[in-house]
C-alpha positions in Angstrom: 18.5 34.4 8.6 18.0 30.6 9.4 21.4 29.3 10.1 22.4 26.9 7.1 22.1 23.0 8.5 26.0 21.6 9.1 27.9 19.7 6.4 27.1 15.9 6.0 30.9 14.8 7.0 32.2 12.3 4.4 32.6 8.6 5.2 35.6 6.9 4.7 35.8 4.8 1.6 36.0 1.2 2.0 35.6 -0.9 -0.9 35.3 -4.7 -1.4 36.7 -5.4 -5.0 36.1 -8.3 -6.9 37.6 -9.1 -9.9 39.4 -12.2 -11.5 41.6 -10.5 -13.6 44.9 -10.3 -11.1 46.3 -7.0 -13.6 43.1 -5.5 -13.4 42.3 -6.2 -9.8 46.0 -4.9 -8.7 45.4 -1.8 -11.3 41.7 -0.5 -10.0 43.1 -1.7 -6.2 45.8 0.8 -6.6 43.3 3.6 -8.0 40.9 3.5 -5.2 44.0 3.6 -2.5 45.6 6.7 -3.7 41.9 8.3 -3.4 41.9 6.8 0.0 39.9 4.3 0.0 40.4 1.0 2.1 40.5 -1.9 -0.2 39.9 -5.6 0.5 40.5 -7.6 -3.0 39.3 -10.9 -3.9 40.1 -13.1 -6.7 36.8 -14.7 -6.9 33.2 -14.3 -5.4 32.9 -17.1 -3.3 35.9 -15.9 -1.2 33.8 -12.5 -1.1 31.0 -14.3 0.0 32.8 -16.1 3.0 34.1 -12.6 4.4 31.4 -10.0 3.8 28.6 -9.5 6.4 25.5 -7.1 6.7 27.2 -4.6 8.7 30.5 -4.2 6.2 30.5 -0.6 6.2 31.2 0.0 2.3 30.8 -0.7 -1.1 31.6 -3.5 -3.3 32.7 -3.6 -6.9 32.1 -6.6 -9.1 32.7 -8.1 -12.2 30.4 -9.4 -14.1 32.3 -12.3 -15.7 33.5 -14.5 -13.9 34.2 -18.1 -13.1 32.5 -20.2 -10.7 29.9 -17.8 -9.2 29.3 -14.9 -11.6 28.6 -10.7 -10.5 24.7 -11.3 -11.5 24.2 -14.7 -8.8 26.9 -13.0 -6.2 24.8 -9.7 -6.7 21.8 -12.0 -6.0 23.9 -13.8 -2.9 24.7 -9.7 -1.5 20.7 -8.7 -1.7 20.0 -11.9 1.1 23.1 -10.7 3.3 22.0 -7.2 3.2 19.7 -5.2 0.7 21.0 -2.0 1.4 24.5 -2.8 0.8 25.5 -0.9 -2.1 27.2 -3.2 -5.2 28.5 -1.5 -8.2 28.8 -4.0 -11.4 31.8 -3.8 -14.1 30.8 -4.8 -17.2 31.6 -5.7 -20.9 29.7 -4.5 -23.6 28.2 -7.5 -24.0 26.6 -7.8 -20.1 25.1 -4.7 -20.1 21.3 -5.9 -20.3 22.1 -8.2 -16.9 23.6 -5.0 -15.5 20.4 -2.9 -16.1 18.3 -6.0 -14.8 20.0 -6.1 -11.6 20.2 -2.1 -11.7 16.6 -2.4 -11.7 17.1 -5.2 -8.9 18.9 -3.0 -6.8 22.0 -2.5 -7.8 23.8 0.9 -7.1 25.7 1.7 -10.0 27.0 0.1 -13.7 30.6 0.6 -15.1 31.3 -0.5 -18.9 34.9 -1.5 -19.3 36.9 0.5 -20.5 35.5 2.9 -17.8 37.0 6.4 -16.9 38.9 6.2 -13.4 36.8 9.2 -12.1 33.2 7.3 -12.8 34.4 4.3 -10.8 35.5 7.4 -7.6 32.4 9.0 -8.2 30.2 5.7 -7.9 32.1 4.4 -4.9 31.4 7.7 -3.3 28.0 7.4 -3.9 27.5 4.8 -2.8 29.7 5.0 0.1 27.6 8.0 1.2 24.5 5.9 0.9 25.8 3.1 3.0 26.8 5.5 6.1 23.3 6.5 5.9 21.7 3.4 5.9 24.1 1.8 8.7 23.3 5.1 10.8 19.4 4.2 10.6 20.2 0.7 11.0 22.0 2.0 14.5 19.1 3.9 15.5 16.6 1.6 14.7 18.5 -0.6 17.3 18.7 2.1 19.9 15.3 2.5 19.5 15.1 -1.3 19.9 17.1 -1.5 23.4 14.7 0.9 25.0 11.1 -0.2 23.5 9.6 1.5 26.4 10.2 4.9 25.2 9.2 3.5 21.4 5.4 4.5 21.4 5.8 8.1 23.1 2.9 8.7 25.8 2.0 8.0 29.0 -1.7 7.6 28.4 -3.2 4.0 29.6 -3.6 3.4 25.2 0.2 4.5 24.8 1.2 2.0 27.7 -0.8 -0.8 26.7 0.9 -0.2 23.0 4.0 -0.5 24.3 3.5 -3.4 26.4 1.7 -5.3 23.6 3.9 -4.9 21.1 7.1 -5.4 22.7 5.9 -8.7 23.6 4.6 -9.5 19.9 7.6 -8.3 18.4 9.9 -10.7 20.2 7.6 -13.6 18.5 7.3 -14.8 14.7 3.8 -14.3 15.2 1.6 -12.5 12.1 -0.2 -9.1 13.3 -2.9 -7.2 12.3 -3.4 -3.4 13.3 -6.1 -1.8 12.6 -7.8 1.8 13.4 -8.2 4.9 11.4 -5.7 6.4 9.3 -3.1 8.1 10.8 -3.3 6.2 14.3 0.5 5.1 13.5 -0.3 1.4 12.0 3.0 2.1 9.5 5.2 3.2 12.2 4.3 0.6 14.4 4.7 -2.5 11.4 8.2 -1.4 11.1 8.9 -0.9 14.9 7.0 -4.6 15.2 9.9 -5.6 13.0 13.0 -3.1 14.3 12.3 -5.1 17.8 12.1 -8.9 16.7 14.7 -11.3 15.5 14.3 -10.1 12.0 15.7 -7.5 12.4 18.2 -7.4 10.4 16.5 -8.9 7.3 14.3 -7.3 5.0 11.3 -5.1 5.9 9.2 -4.6 2.3 6.4 -2.5 2.3 3.5 -3.1 0.0 1.2 0.1 -0.1 -2.0 1.4 -2.2 0.3 3.0 -4.7 1.8 -0.6 -5.3 -1.5 -2.2 -5.2 -3.2 0.8 -7.5 -0.2 0.8 -10.0 -0.7 -0.8 -13.1 2.4 -3.2 -13.3 1.3 -4.2 -9.8 1.3 -8.3 -10.5 4.8 -7.7 -12.2 6.2 -5.2 -9.1 5.0 -7.6 -6.2 5.4 -11.3 -7.9 8.3 -10.7 -10.3 9.0 -12.5 -13.5 11.2 -14.9 -15.2 13.2 -14.8 -17.9 11.2 -16.2 -20.2 8.3 -14.3 -19.4 10.7 -10.8 -20.8 13.3 -9.0 -18.4 13.2 -10.9 -15.4 12.7 -9.4 -12.2 12.5 -10.0 -8.4 9.0 -9.0 -7.1 8.8 -7.1 -3.9 7.3 -9.8 -1.8 9.9 -12.1 -2.7 12.9 -9.6 -1.8 10.5 -9.8 2.0 12.2 -13.4 2.0 13.4 -13.8 5.7 12.0 -11.1 6.7 9.1 -8.9 7.0 6.4 -7.9 4.3 3.5 -5.6 5.7 0.6 -5.2 3.3 -1.4 -1.9 3.4 -4.0 -0.9 1.4 -5.6 -3.7 0.1 -8.6 -1.5 -0.8 -6.2 -0.6 -4.1 -5.7 -3.5 -5.0 -7.4 -5.4 -8.0 -9.9 -8.7 -7.4 -7.1 -10.8 -9.4 -4.6 -9.4 -7.3 -6.7 -9.9 -4.1 -7.0 -13.5 -4.7 -3.1 -14.1 -5.3 -2.3 -12.1 -2.1 -5.0 -14.4 -0.6 -2.8 -17.3 -1.2 0.1 -16.1 -0.7 -1.3 -15.3 2.9 -2.4 -18.9 3.2 0.4 -20.7 1.5 3.4 -18.3 1.7 4.5 -19.4 -1.6 4.6 -17.2 -5.0 4.4 -18.2 -8.3 6.4 -15.1 -10.3 4.9 -14.5 -13.7 6.1 -17.4 -16.0 7.9 -19.4 -13.5 7.2 -23.5 -14.0 6.7 -23.4 -10.0 6.1 -22.2 -7.0 8.9 -20.2 -4.4 8.5 -21.1 -1.2 9.2 -18.2 0.9 9.8 -17.3 4.6 7.9 -14.1 5.7 6.3 -12.6 8.8 3.1 -10.8 7.5 2.1 -7.4 8.9 -1.5 -6.4 7.7 -3.0 -3.0 8.1 -6.5 -2.8 7.9 -8.4 0.9 8.4 -11.0 0.0 10.0 -13.1 3.3 9.7 -13.7 2.7 5.9 -16.2 0.4 5.0 -15.0 -0.5 1.1 -11.6 -1.4 3.3 -13.0 -4.1 5.4 -15.2 -5.3 2.5 -11.9 -5.8 -0.1 -9.8 -6.8 2.9 -10.3 -10.6 3.0 -6.8 -11.2 4.0 -6.6 -10.6 7.8 -8.9 -13.4 8.9 -7.0 -15.5 7.3 -3.6 -14.7 8.9 -4.3 -16.6 12.0 -2.7 -13.3 13.8 -2.9 -11.2 17.0 -4.6 -7.7 16.6 -3.6 -4.6 17.9 -6.3 -1.5 17.7 -4.7 1.9 17.7 -7.4 4.5 19.0 -7.6 8.1 17.4 -5.7 11.1 18.9 -9.2 12.3 20.4 -8.9 9.0 22.6 -5.5 9.8 24.0 -6.0 13.6 24.5 -3.3 13.9 27.1 -0.4 12.3 25.0 -0.6 15.1 22.5 1.3 17.5 23.8 4.4 14.9 24.2 3.6 13.4 20.3 3.5 17.1 19.2 6.9 18.2 20.5 9.1 15.2 19.1 7.3 16.7 15.7 8.4 19.8 16.5 11.8 18.4 17.1 12.1 16.0 14.2 10.7 18.6 11.5 13.3 21.1 12.8 16.4 18.7 12.3 14.9 18.1 8.9 14.9 21.7 7.9 18.2 22.1 9.8 16.7 25.1 11.8 16.4 25.9 16.1 13.1 24.2 17.0 10.6 27.2 17.9 9.5 27.7 21.6 5.7 26.6 21.9 3.8 29.4 22.7 0.4 30.1 24.3 -1.8 29.8 21.1 0.0 26.9 19.8 -0.4 24.9 22.6 -4.1 26.0 23.0 -4.5 24.7 19.7 -2.9 21.3 20.2 -5.2 20.9 23.4 -8.2 21.9 22.2 -8.1 20.6 18.3 -9.8 17.4 17.8 -7.3 16.3 15.2 -9.6 14.2 13.0 -6.7 13.2 10.7 -4.8 12.1 13.8 -1.2 11.8 13.6 -0.8 13.0 9.9 -2.4 16.3 10.9 -0.6 16.7 14.0 2.9 16.5 11.9 1.8 18.8 9.3 0.6 21.7 12.3 4.2 21.1 14.2 5.4 21.2 10.1 3.6 24.7 9.9 4.9 25.4 12.7 8.5 25.1 12.6 8.3 27.0 8.9 6.5 29.9 11.1 3.3 29.3 9.0 1.0 29.3 11.4 0.1 32.9 12.2 -0.7 34.4 15.5 -3.6 33.2 17.2 -3.7 29.6 15.8 -5.1 28.1 18.3 -8.6 30.2 18.6 -8.5 30.4 15.0 -7.7 26.8 13.8 -10.0 25.2 16.5 -13.2 24.4 15.9 -15.9 25.4 17.7 -16.7 23.2 20.3 -20.0 20.8 19.3 -22.3 18.6 21.8 -19.9 16.2 20.6 -16.8 17.3 21.3 -16.9 19.4 24.2 -15.3 19.1 27.3 -15.6 20.3 30.9 -13.3 23.4 31.8 -11.4 21.1 34.1 -9.8 18.7 32.0 -9.2 21.3 29.5 -6.8 23.3 32.4 -5.9 19.6 34.1 -4.3 18.7 30.4 -2.6 22.6 30.3 -1.2 21.9 34.1 0.2 18.7 32.8 2.1 20.0 29.7 3.4 22.4 32.0 4.8 20.1 34.3 6.3 17.9 31.7 8.1 21.0 30.3 9.6 22.1 33.0 10.5 18.4 34.1 11.8 17.9 30.3 14.1 21.7 30.9 15.4 20.9 34.2 16.1 17.1 33.2 14.0 15.2 36.2 15.4 17.7 38.6 12.5 17.9 41.2 14.2 20.5 43.1 14.8 22.8 40.1 11.3 21.8 38.7 10.2 23.6 42.2 12.4 26.7 42.3 11.2 27.0 38.1 7.7 27.0 39.2 8.1 28.4 42.4 5.7 25.6 44.1 5.7 24.1 47.0 7.4 20.9 47.3 4.5 18.9 48.7 2.0 20.5 46.2 4.3 19.6 43.0 4.8 15.4 44.4 1.0 16.0 44.5 0.7 17.3 41.0 2.9 14.7 39.7 1.1 11.8 41.2 -2.2 13.0 40.2 -0.6 13.3 36.5 1.2 9.9 37.0 4.4 11.8 35.7 7.7 9.9 37.1 10.7 12.5 37.4 12.9 9.8 36.2 12.0 9.5 33.0 12.9 12.6 31.9 16.3 12.1 33.6 
């Protein structure tokens, strides 16, 4: 029986309470503190805005009806500070329509006065857990940003080139076009460029084929003013100050493609029903699937960007990186399911090294998922790998060399880069071991 995953620790409750009614403010603060929450109370939104920052590790609870800056405007300002900050709105009966609109724009919850104490505590706990997860993910991304050399796995010339180009491009504000077959890591690279760049603390918004093909795509992307119905901030405007990643343009209608092309050139949007254009501060990253003729024909945006282009090769052209990427996928999937990472056997390694992976990273990740769940079966390496054709056949010495490299990498990881321990483990003369490490460009220091 597989061990159950460890329970997620309950994060401490931290609440920024904004309420102009002093009696209700004091009562709500006392209620939250009885539940163990740390509460900072504010009498107005302006004071709270001067105190709250993007790293606030808690939840905001705010009234809607307040003098000066009301709760809806306050929520909009908080979205600019940090779109991941959970905001719970408390409203009177007449404010429900506004609160529903705020919920659609990303508010965590809303409570109608007078609300039960249990509902407030439930909403605060849920928002606190969501906030803890968002900050943890942000911390991990920042750690990735401090070690960009390991962000793109692999030791091939292609991997080295991608690491170098991405690190250099990320530091600038220039737009980027990512090209390559499907599943080669373009979406991952787009997020990496954002996380390594000066906009890392600002929004990263993805517009993919699912959004572009949606019946309400224009409304979802560009938003609409109250005069055109229930107002909504579009996805594009939510990326203001940050990065907009457009992937799957072939799914968009001709009208939508024209509007997006105008956005690329002017950095302005016209929400539905708006009287004037809104200027935006955006970095745009565009993904192009170069293997598809339709995608190229329906993609007039890329050549208008004046951007740096980064080409992503298929896995078949960087075979020496596949074992390391497969290991990372196995570890990630095991963590996802709360399982111990299984030992990778000879059959799996044979399949990993001989299969051509036409689905690239998507296919390799799927195989790792099946392997972790025990769904690959015996002999998967021979059963699943296609017979080599004239186009895919490789000489025996190349296959043997790749297997030798995999064994050496496994040993280096197991011994944490200790060459003496690797020598003892593999029972290989020291000079022979160093020769083989040099042959495969493996540096023990990287594994320490």
